[in-house]
ROLO-50277 format. One line per field, with one value per residue (C-alpha): residue in three letters; chain; x, z, y. Coordinates in nm, 2 decimals. Example, Ala and Ser with C-alpha at 12.3 -4.5 7.8 and 13.67 -1.06 7.14 Angstrom:
residues 2
type = c(ALA	SER)
mol = c(A	A)
x = c(1.23	1.37)
z = c(0.78	0.71)
y = c(-0.45	-0.11)
This chain:
residues 491
type = c(MET	ALA	LEU	ALA	SER	ILE	SER	ALA	VAL	VAL	LEU	GLY	SER	VAL	ALA	PHE	ALA	ILE	PHE	TRP	MET	LEU	ALA	VAL	PHE	PRO	ALA	VAL	PRO	PHE	LEU	PRO	ILE	GLY	ARG	THR	ALA	GLY	SER	LEU	LEU	GLY	ALA	MET	LEU	MET	ILE	VAL	PHE	GLN	VAL	ILE	SER	PRO	GLU	GLN	ALA	TYR	ASP	SER	ILE	ASP	LEU	PRO	ILE	LEU	GLY	LEU	LEU	PHE	GLY	THR	MET	VAL	VAL	SER	ILE	TYR	LEU	GLU	ARG	ALA	GLN	MET	PHE	LYS	TYR	LEU	GLY	ARG	LEU	LEU	SER	TRP	LYS	SER	LYS	GLY	GLY	ARG	ASP	LEU	LEU	CYS	ARG	VAL	CYS	LEU	VAL	SER	ALA	LEU	ALA	SER	ALA	LEU	PHE	THR	ASN	ASP	THR	THR	CYS	ILE	VAL	LEU	THR	GLU	PHE	VAL	LEU	LYS	LEU	ALA	ARG	GLN	HIS	LYS	LEU	PRO	ALA	LYS	PRO	PHE	LEU	LEU	ALA	LEU	ALA	SER	SER	SER	ASN	ILE	GLY	SER	SER	ALA	THR	PRO	ILE	GLY	ASN	PRO	GLN	ASN	LEU	VAL	ILE	ALA	VAL	GLN	SER	LYS	ILE	SER	PHE	VAL	LYS	PHE	PHE	VAL	GLY	VAL	ALA	PRO	ALA	MET	LEU	VAL	GLY	VAL	VAL	ILE	ASN	VAL	ALA	ILE	LEU	LEU	CYS	MET	PHE	TRP	ASN	GLN	LEU	SER	PRO	PRO	LYS	GLU	GLY	GLU	GLU	GLN	GLY	LYS	ASP	GLN	LEU	GLU	ALA	ALA	VAL	THR	GLU	ASP	GLU	VAL	ILE	SER	HIS	THR	PHE	SER	PRO	ALA	ARG	MET	SER	HIS	PRO	SER	PRO	LEU	HIS	PRO	GLN	LEU	SER	PRO	LEU	ASN	PRO	GLN	ARG	THR	PRO	ALA	ASN	ASP	VAL	GLU	LYS	ASN	MET	PRO	GLN	SER	ASN	GLY	ALA	LYS	ARG	GLY	CYS	ALA	HIS	VAL	SER	GLY	MET	LYS	SER	CYS	LEU	THR	ARG	LYS	GLU	VAL	PHE	LEU	LYS	SER	PHE	VAL	TYR	ILE	VAL	SER	VAL	GLY	MET	LEU	VAL	ALA	LEU	LEU	MET	GLY	LEU	ASN	MET	SER	TRP	THR	ALA	ILE	THR	ALA	ALA	LEU	ILE	LEU	VAL	VAL	ILE	ASP	PHE	LYS	ASP	ALA	GLY	PRO	CYS	LEU	ASP	LYS	VAL	SER	TYR	SER	LEU	LEU	VAL	PHE	PHE	CYS	GLY	MET	PHE	ILE	THR	VAL	ASP	GLY	PHE	ASN	ARG	THR	GLY	ILE	PRO	SER	ALA	PHE	TRP	ASP	PHE	MET	GLU	PRO	PHE	SER	ARG	ILE	ASN	HIS	ALA	SER	GLY	VAL	ALA	VAL	LEU	SER	ILE	VAL	ILE	LEU	PHE	LEU	SER	ASN	LEU	ALA	SER	ASN	VAL	PRO	THR	VAL	LEU	LEU	LEU	GLY	ALA	GLN	VAL	ALA	LYS	SER	ALA	ALA	ALA	VAL	SER	PRO	ASP	TYR	GLU	ALA	LYS	ALA	TRP	LEU	ILE	LEU	ALA	PHE	VAL	SER	THR	VAL	ALA	GLY	ASN	LEU	SER	LEU	LEU	GLY	SER	ALA	ALA	ASN	LEU	ILE	VAL	CYS	GLU	GLN	ALA	ARG	ARG	SER	GLU	LEU	HIS	GLY	TYR	ASN	LEU	SER	PHE	TRP	ALA	HIS	ILE	VAL	PHE	GLY	LEU	PRO	SER	THR	LEU	ILE	VAL	THR	ALA	ALA	GLY	LEU	PRO	LEU	ILE	LYS	GLY)
mol = c(A	A	A	A	A	A	A	A	A	A	A	A	A	A	A	A	A	A	A	A	A	A	A	A	A	A	A	A	A	A	A	A	A	A	A	A	A	A	A	A	A	A	A	A	A	A	A	A	A	A	A	A	A	A	A	A	A	A	A	A	A	A	A	A	A	A	A	A	A	A	A	A	A	A	A	A	A	A	A	A	A	A	A	A	A	A	A	A	A	A	A	A	A	A	A	A	A	A	A	A	A	A	A	A	A	A	A	A	A	A	A	A	A	A	A	A	A	A	A	A	A	A	A	A	A	A	A	A	A	A	A	A	A	A	A	A	A	A	A	A	A	A	A	A	A	A	A	A	A	A	A	A	A	A	A	A	A	A	A	A	A	A	A	A	A	A	A	A	A	A	A	A	A	A	A	A	A	A	A	A	A	A	A	A	A	A	A	A	A	A	A	A	A	A	A	A	A	A	A	A	A	A	A	A	A	A	A	A	A	A	A	A	A	A	A	A	A	A	A	A	A	A	A	A	A	A	A	A	A	A	A	A	A	A	A	A	A	A	A	A	A	A	A	A	A	A	A	A	A	A	A	A	A	A	A	A	A	A	A	A	A	A	A	A	A	A	A	A	A	A	A	A	A	A	A	A	A	A	A	A	A	A	A	A	A	A	A	A	A	A	A	A	A	A	A	A	A	A	A	A	A	A	A	A	A	A	A	A	A	A	A	A	A	A	A	A	A	A	A	A	A	A	A	A	A	A	A	A	A	A	A	A	A	A	A	A	A	A	A	A	A	A	A	A	A	A	A	A	A	A	A	A	A	A	A	A	A	A	A	A	A	A	A	A	A	A	A	A	A	A	A	A	A	A	A	A	A	A	A	A	A	A	A	A	A	A	A	A	A	A	A	A	A	A	A	A	A	A	A	A	A	A	A	A	A	A	A	A	A	A	A	A	A	A	A	A	A	A	A	A	A	A	A	A	A	A	A	A	A	A	A	A	A	A	A	A	A	A	A	A	A	A	A	A	A	A	A	A	A	A	A	A	A	A	A	A	A	A	A	A	A	A	A	A	A	A	A	A	A	A	A	A	A	A	A	A	A	A	A	A	A	A	A	A	A	A	A	A	A	A	A)
x = c(3.25	3.53	3.47	3.40	3.59	3.62	3.39	3.13	3.15	3.12	2.85	2.65	2.67	2.54	2.25	2.16	2.19	1.94	1.71	1.75	1.69	1.37	1.25	1.29	1.21	0.98	0.90	1.26	1.24	1.50	1.36	1.00	0.92	0.81	0.91	0.80	0.97	1.27	1.30	1.28	1.54	1.77	1.72	1.78	2.10	2.23	2.19	2.32	2.62	2.68	2.68	2.43	2.33	1.97	1.95	2.07	1.82	1.53	1.66	1.67	1.30	1.14	0.81	0.69	0.70	0.52	0.25	0.21	0.17	-0.08	-0.29	-0.31	-0.40	-0.69	-0.82	-0.79	-0.99	-1.27	-1.26	-1.30	-1.60	-1.75	-1.73	-1.47	-1.31	-1.64	-1.70	-1.35	-1.45	-1.77	-1.56	-1.35	-1.64	-1.87	-1.93	-1.62	-1.52	-1.32	-1.01	-0.77	-1.00	-1.03	-0.65	-0.60	-0.87	-0.71	-0.37	-0.52	-0.75	-0.48	-0.22	-0.45	-0.58	-0.22	-0.11	-0.38	-0.44	-0.10	-0.01	-0.06	-0.42	-0.51	-0.38	-0.55	-0.90	-0.88	-0.72	-1.03	-1.24	-0.98	-0.98	-1.36	-1.35	-1.12	-1.33	-1.65	-1.50	-1.34	-0.99	-0.67	-0.60	-0.22	-0.22	-0.47	-0.28	0.05	-0.13	-0.27	0.06	0.29	0.06	0.00	0.38	0.44	0.14	0.24	0.57	0.40	0.31	0.47	0.17	0.18	0.42	0.63	0.97	0.82	0.70	1.06	1.19	0.94	1.00	1.38	1.41	1.14	1.02	0.66	0.38	0.33	0.70	0.72	0.41	0.52	0.87	0.77	0.42	0.54	0.77	0.49	0.24	0.48	0.57	0.21	0.16	0.47	0.37	0.03	0.19	0.43	0.13	-0.07	0.23	0.29	-0.07	-0.25	-0.37	-0.47	-0.70	-0.94	-1.19	-1.42	-1.73	-1.97	-2.12	-1.94	-2.26	-2.38	-2.05	-2.09	-2.44	-2.32	-2.04	-2.28	-2.49	-2.19	-2.05	-2.36	-2.28	-2.04	-1.78	-1.52	-1.46	-1.50	-1.12	-0.99	-0.77	-0.82	-1.05	-1.18	-1.43	-1.60	-1.68	-1.76	-2.05	-1.95	-2.14	-2.14	-2.32	-2.59	-2.71	-3.08	-3.16	-3.38	-3.58	-3.60	-3.70	-3.69	-4.00	-4.21	-4.57	-4.66	-4.53	-4.74	-5.05	-4.99	-4.94	-5.27	-5.46	-5.61	-5.38	-5.49	-5.40	-5.14	-4.98	-4.97	-4.81	-4.55	-4.47	-4.44	-4.20	-3.99	-3.99	-3.89	-3.60	-3.48	-3.50	-3.31	-3.03	-3.01	-2.96	-2.70	-2.51	-2.52	-2.40	-2.11	-2.00	-2.01	-1.81	-1.54	-1.49	-1.49	-1.23	-1.01	-1.02	-0.95	-0.64	-0.51	-0.57	-0.38	-0.09	-0.09	-0.07	0.24	0.11	0.30	0.22	0.22	-0.01	-0.23	-0.29	-0.34	-0.58	-0.79	-0.80	-0.91	-1.18	-1.32	-1.31	-1.50	-1.76	-1.83	-1.95	-1.89	-1.63	-1.32	-1.19	-1.32	-1.18	-0.84	-0.81	-0.78	-0.46	-0.16	0.03	0.27	0.38	0.44	0.64	0.84	0.93	1.05	1.28	1.40	1.49	1.71	1.86	1.95	2.09	2.31	2.43	2.50	2.72	2.94	3.06	2.99	2.72	2.94	3.24	3.03	2.90	3.25	3.34	3.04	2.99	3.24	3.05	2.70	2.69	2.36	2.50	2.59	2.36	2.61	2.60	2.22	2.24	2.49	2.29	1.97	2.14	2.27	1.92	1.76	2.00	1.98	1.60	1.56	1.84	1.75	1.40	1.32	1.26	1.60	1.76	1.62	1.73	2.08	2.14	1.91	2.14	2.45	2.29	2.15	2.48	2.67	2.42	2.43	2.81	2.77	2.51	2.24	1.98	2.05	1.97	1.59	1.63	1.85	1.58	1.31	1.52	1.57	1.19	1.10	1.36	1.33	0.95	0.96	1.23	0.96	0.83	1.14	1.07	0.79	0.99	1.06	0.77	0.50	0.23	0.35	0.33	-0.01	-0.15	0.02	-0.11	-0.46	-0.49	-0.36	-0.59	-0.90	-1.16	-1.36	-1.10	-0.77	-0.46	-0.09	0.13	0.48	0.81	0.92	0.59	0.63	1.00	0.95	0.73	0.89	1.24	1.18	0.90	1.12	1.42	1.22	1.00	1.30	1.50	1.20	1.11	1.45	1.48	1.14	1.21	1.25	1.40)
z = c(-0.26	0.00	0.35	0.60	0.92	1.15	1.41	1.15	1.01	1.35	1.49	1.16	1.16	1.51	1.43	1.12	1.31	1.57	1.29	1.12	1.44	1.52	1.16	1.15	1.52	1.63	1.96	2.07	2.45	2.55	2.33	2.23	2.07	1.73	1.37	1.35	1.67	1.57	1.24	1.42	1.67	1.39	1.22	1.55	1.62	1.28	1.36	1.72	1.61	1.34	1.06	0.89	0.95	1.03	0.69	0.51	0.70	0.59	0.23	0.24	0.29	-0.04	-0.05	-0.38	-0.24	0.07	-0.14	-0.36	-0.06	0.11	-0.21	-0.29	0.07	0.07	-0.27	-0.13	0.17	-0.05	-0.26	0.05	0.16	-0.19	-0.13	-0.40	-0.19	-0.11	-0.48	-0.51	-0.23	-0.41	-0.72	-0.52	-0.42	-0.73	-0.87	-0.72	-0.82	-0.52	-0.33	-0.62	-0.81	-0.50	-0.46	-0.82	-0.77	-0.45	-0.63	-0.94	-0.75	-0.50	-0.77	-0.97	-0.66	-0.54	-0.87	-0.85	-0.47	-0.31	-0.16	0.20	0.14	-0.04	0.24	0.51	0.35	0.22	0.49	0.71	0.40	0.28	0.63	0.61	0.26	0.37	0.67	0.48	0.23	0.51	0.37	0.56	0.59	0.53	0.15	0.11	0.34	0.16	-0.17	-0.06	0.07	-0.20	-0.49	-0.35	-0.34	-0.69	-0.84	-0.68	-0.87	-1.20	-1.12	-0.95	-0.71	-0.62	-0.31	-0.14	-0.30	-0.64	-0.55	-0.45	-0.78	-1.00	-0.84	-0.84	-1.19	-1.35	-1.54	-1.66	-1.54	-1.88	-1.93	-1.58	-1.63	-1.98	-1.85	-1.55	-1.63	-1.83	-1.55	-1.30	-1.49	-1.53	-1.17	-1.06	-1.27	-1.13	-0.78	-0.83	-0.97	-0.67	-0.43	-0.61	-0.61	-0.23	-0.12	-0.39	-0.15	0.12	-0.12	-0.15	0.13	0.25	0.03	0.32	0.39	0.10	-0.06	0.28	0.32	-0.02	0.06	0.39	0.20	-0.05	0.23	0.42	0.12	0.08	0.41	0.47	0.66	0.39	0.48	0.85	0.92	0.74	0.78	1.14	1.44	1.32	1.11	1.42	1.56	1.23	1.01	0.65	0.43	0.16	0.40	0.57	0.90	0.82	1.16	1.28	0.96	1.01	1.37	1.48	1.44	1.76	1.83	1.87	1.52	1.38	1.54	1.40	1.05	1.07	1.18	0.91	0.84	0.85	0.57	0.80	0.86	0.49	0.42	0.69	0.54	0.20	0.35	0.50	0.17	-0.01	0.23	0.18	-0.20	-0.18	0.04	-0.20	-0.50	-0.32	-0.22	-0.58	-0.71	-0.46	-0.53	-0.90	-0.86	-0.65	-0.93	-1.20	-1.02	-0.95	-1.31	-1.41	-1.18	-1.35	-1.69	-1.58	-1.46	-1.79	-1.97	-1.78	-1.56	-1.23	-1.01	-0.67	-0.77	-0.97	-0.66	-0.43	-0.68	-0.70	-0.32	-0.28	-0.55	-0.35	-0.03	-0.19	-0.37	-0.05	0.10	0.46	0.73	0.59	0.94	0.98	0.64	0.70	1.04	0.86	0.67	0.81	0.93	1.12	0.78	0.65	0.97	0.93	0.58	0.70	0.96	0.71	0.45	0.70	0.85	0.51	0.38	0.68	0.64	0.27	0.38	0.59	0.26	0.36	0.09	-0.18	-0.07	-0.07	-0.42	-0.55	-0.45	-0.60	-0.91	-1.14	-1.09	-1.11	-1.46	-1.62	-1.98	-1.88	-1.75	-1.47	-1.37	-1.35	-1.14	-0.89	-0.87	-0.80	-0.52	-0.37	-0.38	-0.24	0.05	0.14	0.10	0.36	0.58	0.57	0.42	0.06	0.08	0.26	0.00	-0.28	-0.12	-0.06	-0.40	-0.64	-0.75	-0.75	-0.96	-1.21	-1.24	-1.30	-1.57	-1.74	-1.76	-1.96	-2.18	-2.13	-2.26	-1.95	-1.69	-1.70	-1.71	-1.40	-1.21	-1.32	-1.22	-0.88	-0.85	-0.95	-0.74	-0.43	-0.44	-0.50	-0.23	0.02	-0.03	0.09	0.46	0.68	0.77	0.41	0.35	0.54	0.35	0.49	0.85	0.79	0.67	0.96	1.23	1.08	1.07	1.42	1.57	1.39	1.66	1.45	1.21	1.39	1.25	1.33	1.03	1.16	1.03	0.93	0.77	0.55	0.45	0.34	0.06	0.03	-0.04	-0.35	-0.47	-0.45	-0.62	-0.91	-0.97	-0.97	-1.21	-1.45	-1.44	-1.49	-1.86	-1.93	-1.78	-2.06	-2.00)
y = c(1.14	1.10	0.99	1.26	1.31	1.01	1.17	1.25	0.89	0.73	0.96	0.95	0.57	0.56	0.79	0.58	0.26	0.38	0.49	0.15	-0.05	0.13	0.11	-0.26	-0.34	-0.06	-0.23	-0.31	-0.36	-0.10	0.17	0.09	0.43	0.31	0.39	0.75	0.86	0.66	0.84	1.18	1.06	0.97	1.31	1.49	1.30	1.38	1.75	1.73	1.53	1.81	1.55	1.78	2.14	2.25	2.42	2.11	1.91	2.12	2.11	1.73	1.70	1.63	1.82	1.68	1.33	1.43	1.61	1.30	1.08	1.31	1.35	0.97	0.89	1.14	1.01	0.65	0.75	0.89	0.57	0.36	0.57	0.53	0.15	0.08	-0.19	-0.35	-0.40	-0.55	-0.79	-0.89	-0.95	-1.20	-1.41	-1.38	-1.73	-1.87	-2.23	-2.35	-2.27	-2.25	-2.02	-1.80	-1.78	-1.67	-1.40	-1.27	-1.24	-1.07	-0.83	-0.73	-0.67	-0.45	-0.26	-0.20	-0.05	0.21	0.26	0.16	-0.18	-0.06	0.06	-0.26	-0.48	-0.26	-0.30	-0.65	-0.85	-0.90	-0.99	-1.25	-1.41	-1.43	-1.57	-1.85	-1.93	-1.95	-2.19	-2.40	-2.32	-2.24	-1.87	-1.89	-1.92	-1.64	-1.40	-1.48	-1.42	-1.09	-0.95	-1.08	-0.99	-0.65	-0.59	-0.72	-0.53	-0.20	-0.21	-0.12	0.25	0.55	0.57	0.20	0.23	0.49	0.39	0.42	0.77	0.86	0.71	0.89	1.23	1.20	1.05	1.26	0.95	1.00	0.79	0.63	0.55	0.41	0.19	0.06	-0.01	-0.22	-0.36	-0.66	-0.77	-0.71	-0.92	-1.21	-1.18	-1.21	-1.52	-1.68	-1.59	-1.75	-2.07	-2.09	-2.05	-2.32	-2.56	-2.51	-2.52	-2.73	-3.00	-2.75	-2.56	-2.86	-2.83	-3.11	-3.13	-3.15	-2.81	-2.64	-2.52	-2.39	-2.20	-2.04	-1.93	-1.78	-1.60	-1.45	-1.31	-1.18	-1.00	-0.79	-0.63	-0.34	-0.56	-0.53	-0.17	-0.20	-0.23	0.07	0.37	0.49	0.48	0.82	0.62	0.50	0.85	1.03	0.90	0.91	1.16	0.89	0.66	0.88	0.74	0.66	0.50	0.78	0.73	0.36	0.28	-0.08	-0.29	-0.32	-0.44	-0.07	-0.01	-0.30	-0.16	0.18	0.03	-0.15	0.16	0.38	0.67	1.02	1.27	1.42	1.08	1.01	1.34	1.26	0.93	1.09	1.34	1.07	0.88	1.19	1.25	0.89	0.94	1.27	1.11	0.82	1.05	1.25	0.93	0.80	1.14	1.16	0.80	0.86	1.19	1.01	0.76	1.02	1.23	0.93	0.83	1.19	1.18	0.87	1.03	1.34	1.13	0.94	1.27	1.36	1.63	1.70	1.40	1.58	1.86	1.63	1.41	1.72	1.88	1.56	1.53	1.89	1.85	1.56	1.76	2.06	1.85	1.66	1.99	1.88	1.95	1.78	1.72	1.36	1.26	1.43	1.27	0.93	1.05	0.87	1.18	0.95	0.81	1.17	1.25	0.93	1.03	1.37	1.21	0.95	1.21	1.39	1.08	0.92	1.25	1.28	0.92	0.99	1.28	1.05	0.90	0.54	0.47	0.63	0.42	0.10	0.19	0.27	-0.09	-0.25	-0.03	-0.21	-0.53	-0.37	-0.21	-0.29	-0.32	-0.68	-0.96	-1.03	-0.66	-0.66	-0.97	-0.82	-0.50	-0.69	-0.89	-0.57	-0.41	-0.73	-0.74	-0.37	-0.36	-0.63	-0.49	-0.12	-0.13	-0.04	0.33	0.41	0.18	0.38	0.70	0.57	0.40	0.59	0.87	0.65	0.37	0.63	0.81	0.48	0.38	0.72	0.69	0.37	0.52	0.79	0.54	0.31	0.58	0.53	0.15	0.17	0.36	0.11	-0.19	-0.03	0.02	-0.33	-0.51	-0.30	-0.36	-0.74	-0.76	-0.68	-1.04	-1.21	-1.18	-1.06	-0.75	-0.67	-0.44	-0.25	-0.44	-0.77	-0.63	-0.48	-0.82	-1.00	-0.75	-0.72	-1.10	-1.14	-0.88	-1.00	-1.09	-1.33	-1.48	-1.43	-1.60	-1.56	-1.55	-1.62	-1.50	-1.85	-1.94	-1.64	-1.68	-2.04	-1.90	-1.56	-1.66	-1.87	-1.64	-1.33	-1.49	-1.65	-1.34	-1.11	-1.33	-1.37	-1.00	-0.83	-0.92	-0.77	-0.42	-0.16	0.18)
């Protein structure tokens, strides 16, 4: 594609630069409007500058990707309400054998959860619990926060529903769920193992707490894990104002103990009082059965969704169907649940689709790829290495989703020109490298920022994970995991 007119190139570059600046630095002092508004501003400027027409802007919005994002978010919300992540938290602390064992568990659990429920969701619900875990065992928070963020990113690379850029790749490439998983899973597993090894090497001495009080800390942790705290810092403030139907509020049926209550308990009960107690007990039993049924149904529907994806059914409509089944079977007003959906993320994607499409129409990405393409052909090891470096650089410069949108079609076209068999492999390399690239710096992925912000804002276990503290670990981890995983990717 040739370069557009000079005015279109300049103005389109300005619009994209504004989008990029606000995506990477959402609170920049002279324009602190955030990522979502920044993406809409970039889209609007592309239209105002006549780089793209309004009709082309609407056409550039990828509805299947938005549908898949929406469906997976709703399913994740119901899984959170069904205490899935509480059980994952219990798994982390069950019969733990010290700091190194805990670190390995955090890595494995977060990688698995991210592959199934997205890396952002995993980081949102597990950050507070990981902080508490470290505090109860008298261990530093830093290695566990790094383990959670980095393993979530690596684990999410294995499935199309693991992160937003994989959703984009799966929809655009039309690679089936099974082929995607089989192609990337070996690289993901090796990457998680290497990531654990690097963390252990860097923090080996820090993961040995003083022996005094260790048993007491473990007892406190076991008691704390039985509570609902692991899901107390979840998707949105809507949880605070809308009781979950899966956790019925039984407080009216369980008044606090008072001396008056004790007297009443010691007094002989009349037949009417006994019938009242039986009625209350029956209500509790009924609510418990309903809760168990709803939880079980959430897990069944979620497994069914994964099976449908494995069978190759349309990913967007599979996720939407699963979400609506859960809404219907809950038999409640869906408003409180749907309020927890991150609509700002969906709007951000809409603006980003338009902005990136406008920037593509300037011809700059095509010109850049025309220059790099002869050195980036994946039929040679050197070409794979150059392509990976380009993806790593752009993913940390422009973020991973815009990088996928900018490079995806170009990389696939170049690979298909070498051999049609290489096209799927090119897409999977793009998926793996752009995801692992998020571990390089704190700004590399949303999951990193979520862990950082959740940890900083925690009232009981606050910890500030700095940019430099992250990059000291992130740089070697990203380079080694990428180099080890690339030979294992199969198209």
